[in-house]
N, C-alpha and C positions, 0 to 999 in steps of 0.2 A: 415491476418488470426488473431485472438487475439491469444496472448502466453499462451499456457497451462502452469499451474503451479501445482505441487505437494508440499503439505506441509507435510514434514516427522516429525512428533512427535517422538522423541525418549527419554529413559531415563530407569533407572532401575526399576525393578519389585517393585511394592508398593509405586511408586512415585506419582501418582495420574494422569497417562498418558489418562485413559479410560475418566473420567470426564471431562478433559479438551478438549479432542478431540471431544465430542461430542459438548461442548459449541461451540468451533471453527468450527464443520459442521453446526450447526443451524445457527450462525453468518453469514457464507458465502453461505449458501445456498447449501451444498453440501453434499458426502456421504463418509463413511469411508471403508478403506480397511486394512485388518489387517494383519500384518507382525510378528505376535507372532508365532512362529513354535509350542508354547505348545497349542495353542488353536484351532488348524485345525482339532482337533478328536471330534467326536461326543460323545465318550463314556466318556471323560473326563471333567467335567465341573466344580466343585468346587474347585478342586485342581487346575486349571489352571486359575482360577479367570476370566472366561468367563463373557463379559459384559451381566447384567440380563436382563431379557423379556423386562422391563420397558425402559432400556436404547436402547435396539436393536429398539424398537418400536419409540422412540424417531428420532433415526437417524437410515438410512438403513446401515448395516454391511456387508461386503464382506468378503469371506475366513475365517469364523469363522465357526468351526464345520461342515465342508463340506466333511470330510473323515473319513473314519473309520480306527482304529488302525490295522486292518487287511490287510490295502491295502498298499502297497509301495508306499511313497510320499518324492520325493527328492526337494532340494533346486531348482533343474533344473525345476521342474515340477511345484514348485511354480512361479517360474518368467515367466514361459509361461500362468499360470493361473493368475497372477496378472496383467499382461501386459495387458492380453484380456480384463480384469475387466475394467482397467483404459483408454483403448482404446474406450470402451464403454462408460464410463463417461465422457470422454473428447470430445465425440460428443454432449453431451448434456450441459456441462458447461466448465468453464474456470479453475477451482479451484477443486482438489480433495483432501483426506486426507489420508495419511498412517501411522498406528500409531502401534508401538509395541517396544518389548526390545529386539528382536534378530537383533543384527548387521548384523550377513551374510545375512539374508534375505532381509534386507533394500537395503543393498550393491547389491544385485542380481537386485532388481528392479531399481534402480537408476543408477547403474554403469555396471549392466552385471556381466555374470560369464565366468569364464575361460573355456574352452571346457575338459571336462571330459570324458574318454570311458567310455561305458556301464560295468557294472559288473554284475555278476551271483547271483540270488537268494540265491543260495546252500552256496557261501561263506559267505552270510549276515548271513543267518541260523545258520552256525556255530559258528560264530562272536558272535552273541546273546545269542549261548548256553554258550559258553566260559564265558560270562560277568555274566550270570544268575547264573552259578554253580561256578565260581571261583573268581568273583568280577573284578575290573577294573586293577589288578596290572599285570595280564598277558597282557591283551591289552597296557598297556603301555610300557612293556619289547620288546611286538613284534613290536611295533610302531618305539622304540629307535631302532632296529635291521634292520627294513625294511625301515625308513626314518628318520634318525635322524635330517635334518634340518628343518623338520615340527615339529618334537619331541621337540625341542626347542623353537618354538612359539606357540604351540596349548595350550588351557587350559586341561591339562592333568587329570583333573577331571570330563571332558566332555566326557562321553561314548560314545554318539552318532557321536562325532566329530572323537573321535580315530577310532571307527568303520569305519566312512565312509572313512576315509584314508587308513586305512589297507585294506579294500575290493579293492580299486583302486590300491594300491599297490601290493595285492596279485594276483588279477586277471591278472594284465598286466605286472609284474615284472618289472614294472618302479617306483620310488618314486613318492607318491602322488604330493609332492611339486614341481617336475618337470612339471606338467601341470599347476601350477598356475603362469602364466605371467603376472596378475594383470593390462592388459589393458580395458582400459576404454570403454563400449559401448557408441554408440550416443543414445539419447533418444530425442524423440519429445515434450519433455516437460523440464521445468526446475524445479529444485529441491530447495525448501526452508526448510531448516533444522532448527529445535527448539527443542533442546535438555533440558529436565527438570531435576532438581536436587532441592534437598533440604538438610540442613543440616544434618549429617551423624546421630547423635542422633535421630532426629526428623524421618527420613528414617526407621530407625532400629525400634522405637517406631511402627510406622505405619505396618512395616512388621510383627511384634509380634502380634498386635490387629488383623491383617488379617488372620493369622493361627488360631489364637483362633476363629474368624468367622466362619472360613473354618471348624473348629472340630464341631462348634456349629450347623453348616448346614448339617453335616453327611460326612465329607470327610472321616471317616473310612469306613462306609457303602460303597461308591463308590470304594475307593481301594480294599476293600473285593472282591466286584463282579469282578474286574479287575485282582484280584490277581492269576487265573489260568493261565492267560496269560502273567505274568510277566516277561517272556524271549523276548517279542516284544521289538522291538528299540523303539516304540512310547512311552512305560511305562517307559523307563530310564530316568526318570525326578523327580525332585524335588516333595516332597509331596506323593510320592508313592513310591518309592524306599525304604523311611524309615518305610512306613507302612508294607511294606512286610517282612522287617526285624522283626518287631513286631510279623506278623502273622507266622514267621517262628520260634518264640520262642526266638530270639536271644536279643531282647530289649523289655522293657515293654511300655505301652502306653504313660506313661507321658516320658519317653525317647525318643520317637518317634517325640512327638510334639516338645520336646527341640530340637532335632536333625533337623528337619524341618525349625524352626527359625533360628538355627544356620547356617544351609548351605542355607538358603535363603539369609541372610544377607552378608554372603560370596558372593554367587552369584550376589547379587547387588554392591558389591565391583569391583567384576571382570567386569561387565556390564560396570560401569563408567570408570574403567580404559581402557577399551576397547575403548570406545566414544571418551576419551581425546587423546588416541594416534592415532585413525584411522579416526576420521572425523574433519577435522579443520575448514570448511566453514558453520558455523552454529552460532547460538545465543543461550546462556544459559538463562534459566530464572527459576524462582520456580514456582510451579504449581498453585498458587493465582495471578499470576500476568497477570489476562486474558487479562486486557484493554493493557496492555503494550504489551502483544504479539501480539494482534490484530493490534497496532498500527505498530508494527516491520513488521509483514506480510504486511500489506497495503501499507507501505513505499516500499517495495519491489516490489509488483504489480502494484503500479501506477508510481513507477520511477525506472524501470529497470536497 
């Protein structure tokens, strides 16, 4: 049987992963599965930079806007869904594309997740309410008390990660970190990782331009429709939480836009730090180096 290969295209937000992935999918005659946790929800389009209708018509995309913000959706759920998609794709093709900036979700597909016990919806609702009414500091303090080991390594500005760790710790009485054994799961495919990067100044300029475009496309109106449900976990994300502060009267619209740009740049920096620290077996390229990337992938495919 021909070896199945998953080309995983990773990189920070705004670096150009979508355009590159579409070109690669067309070149290799395959389809794209998303591992971008911000793009799962159908109510969030502009603020998550979902591929355009034309882009999705050019290449079939899977696991984009397939859930509602009102539906619980964990990384474990995503792992099951994505593996099912890939299994179906690999029945027809030898190569598939995985694209996104969410490192945890990429790792769920390529390496598998540790086992975590089920938690209650009530605990999640309480934590979501605390975050919506009091901000992230109470979550940080509670995590320091419940699981200082995980507190030392998690991104303390990522509310969704904090809430997930807290709900496990609270509902089980055992620190979240104790369930993280980091054992690699066996997969029926080989992963070829391509990480896209560009000089920091160029990346930050791209991010600023994209935020401007989002505002031109109607990000404010999109966020305003979501505002009544701002306590939902899916909405604790860049581009929306800053505008929620604007709707609350805490900042003006210009300050909200500036905050989105600043926080997105910081997020991109954290993504790159995570990629450098966590993913060793990969090749780094610029977003415009298409021919070079194709050659690197083809060399792996033809000479494993």
